[in-house]
N, C-alpha and C positions, 0 to 999 in steps of 0.2 A: 127285546129279549136276545136277539142275535148279537147285538153289540155287547151285552152283558156276558154272554157265553165266550165271545172272542176275547174279552178282557180277562176272563178266568183262565183261558187257554194260554194267553201270553204270560200271565202270572205263574202258572205251573211250569212252563218252559224256563222262565227266568229263575224260578226256585231251583230247578235242576242245574242251571248254570252256576248259581251260587254254591250249591253243594260241590260241584266240580272245582270251583275256585277254592273252597275250603280244603279239599283234599290235596290239590296241587300246591296250595300255599303251605300246607304242613310239610310236604316233601321238600319244598324249596328251603324251608327253615332248617331242615336237617343238614343242608349243605351250605348254610349261611348265604343264601341267595335271595334274601328278601328284596322285593321291589318297592319302589316308591310309586304310588299310584294316586291319581286324582280324578274325581268325577265332577263335572260342571253341570249344575242344575239350571234350568230356566223356567221362570214363571211369567205370566202375563198380568193377571189381576188378582188382588186379594181384597175381598169385600168385608164390611164390618161383621157380618155373620160368620165369616170364615177366619176371623182373627184368632180365635181360640185354637182352631185346628192348625193354623199356620204356626202358632207359638209352639204347639206340641211337636210339629215337624222340626222346628229349629232345636228343640230339646233333644230330639232323636239325632239330629245332625251332630250336636256336640257330644252325644253319648257314643256315637259310632265312628265319627271322623274328626279330623282337625280342620277347622275352617281356614280358608286362605283366599286372598284376592287373586283374580285371574292374572294380574300383572306379576305375581310372585310365583307362578306355577313352576318356573325354571328352578326354583330354590327348594323344591320338595326333597325330602330325605328318605332313604330306604327304611322299611319296617313300619311305616305309618300310612294310614289311609287319609287322604285329604279330600276336601269338598269345597267348591266355589259356588256362590249363589249369584245368579244374574236375573235381571228382569228385562224383557223386551217391551218397548212402546212407551215406558215412562209415564204410566197413568197416575193421576193424583190419588187414586185409592191405594196404590202401593206406598205413596208418601204418608198417607194417613194411617194405614193399617199394618203394613209390613215393616217399614223402616224402624218404627219405634220398638218393635219386638226384636229386631236385629240389634239395635243399639243397646237394649237391656242386656243382651248376651255377648256384646262386643264382637258380633259377626260382621265381617266385611262383605260388601256386595257391589255389583256393577249394574248400572242402568244404561240400557241402549236406547238412545233418544232420537226420534225423527225430527231433526232440527227445523224443518219447515212447517211443523204442525204444533208448535208450542202454544198452549192455551186453547187448543181447538179439540173438537171431537174427532175421533179417528176417521178420516175420509176413506180409508181402505175397508171399513166394515159397514155392512148394511144392517137393517133392522132384524134380520134373521139371526144375527150374531148377538149373543148375550152381552158382549163387551162394548156394543156400539154406543152406549150412553156415557162411556167414560170420557175423561178429558185429559189430554197430555199436559204435563207440568208446564208452568210458565217459566220465563227466564228468571224471574225473582225467586221462584221456588227452587230452581236448580242452584241458584247462588246461595240459598239458605241451607243447603245440605252440608253435613259434616264431612269435609274432605278427607278426614282421617278414617272414616268408615265407608264412604261411598265414592266409587269411581264412576266416571261417565265415559260411555263409548258411543259410537255412531250407529244409527239404524237407518242410514241414508237420510235424504231430506224429507221425502213425502211417503215413505214406506211403499215403494212400487215393487212389482215383480220385475226384477232386472232382466229376466228372459223375455219380457213382453214389451220392452221399450228399446229405443235405438241405442247404438253404441255411444253416441254423443250425450244422450240423455242420461245413460247409466254413469258415464264419467262425471257428469255434473252432480248427480246424486251422491256419488262416493266422495268426490273431492270437496265439493262445496259444503257438505255437511260437516266434514272435519274442520274446515276453516270457521264456520259459523259457531260450532260448539267451543272451539278454542278461544274465539273472541268473547264468548259468554263466560266460560269457566276460567280463563286466564291460565290455562295449563295445557300441556300437550294431550291430544286425543290419540291414543295408540291402538285402540281396538275398534272393530266394526262387526256388527251382526247383520248378516244379509237378510233382508225382509223375506218372509215366507219360506226361508231356507232355500231359495232358488237362485242359482248363480252358475257360472261356467268359468273356464280358465281365463277368459278375457277379463272378467270382473275381478278375479284373484290378482291378475297382473296390474289392473288399475289400482287396486287397494295397496299393493306393494309399492307402486310408483308414487302413490299419494303420501306414503310415509307411515302407514299402519304397520304395527309389529305383528299383529295376529288378527285373523278373521274367524268368526264363529258360525257354525251351521246348526241345524236342528236334528242331526242324526246322533243317536246315543253312542258314546265312545268312552273308553277308560284310558286316560292319558298317563303315560309312564315317564319317569324321570329321563332326561336326556333327549326326549323327542324334539326334533327341530321343525316339525310340521307347521306351516303357516296357518293352515285350517285346523281348527279344533272343534270336535263334536260336543254336543250338550244333550242332556236328558230332560225331556219335558216333564214337569211336575205341576201339581195343582193342589190347593188345600183340601180338595175333596177326594184325593187319593186315599185308598184304604191304607191302613198303617203298615201292613206287611208289604203292600205294593210300593209304598214310599221307601221303606227300608231297603228293598231289593234294588230300586233305582239308585238310591244313595250309595249302595255298595257296588254298583257297576254291573249288576246282573241283567240289565236290559240292553246291553251292548250288542247282543245278537240280532236285534231288530233290523239294522241296515242290511244284513246278509239276507234275511227273510224277504225284505223289500226288493232287493236285487233279483233274487230267485223268482219272485212273483212277477216282476217287470219282464224278465226274460221269457217266462212262460206265456205271458200275455202277448209278447211280440211273436213268439213261435205260433201261438194259436191264431193270431191275426194273419200270419203268412199262410197257414194251412187253409183258413177260411177263404183267403183271396184266391188261392190256387184251386 
């Protein structure tokens, strides 16, 4: 019940953000200052029973935005809303249930693959997680993908929390995954999604040195044309999202959440200091 209430509160705040965006966008249009913006979505799994809901979400995506590959975000033009679709983990259920719906609509997508887990169940999930029975795509399945519609990015080798392993282990995860995926796909791997969304400046530096052009987090963000940030934020979506909830995420109205998270984090630190004293 509490989780449901929290979800509704987040939805209401996001709706207010969207209203603010509409008003500010109208004023900007009066002065011919339309901005080019892009929202990057990320999914994990799409199951057979969710295929219809996912298809409806892709119809909404086409209705409200212009789909784009994450590798082409630098090319976005003012006056349009863009959206990029990504999937973390590379589960076979995405291959079976999501990619066919994307292909029907000619929507590009990016799969972030843990190269050391091909053909295996996700070792980072236990039985308490609903996705633990999934299987990561095999090398053959990756090679069967339509390269005109699907890009591949790294999700490290074994999907570790980079903050919980040594510096040398992290470097191996970041660099070796790129090499392994390039050997499989016979094409440069230019993007990486940090597992669990956990990383620090050291890991960013490692990714840059390895030759990645961009890295992706799990913090909601609206990306503007001309942004040269190496780290790009993404919005978590799921086929079970309410339709209004999904549309607001699609339009960037959930981008306030990182600020709320930061405030909560600082309040918790302050509370801990007071309790200690």
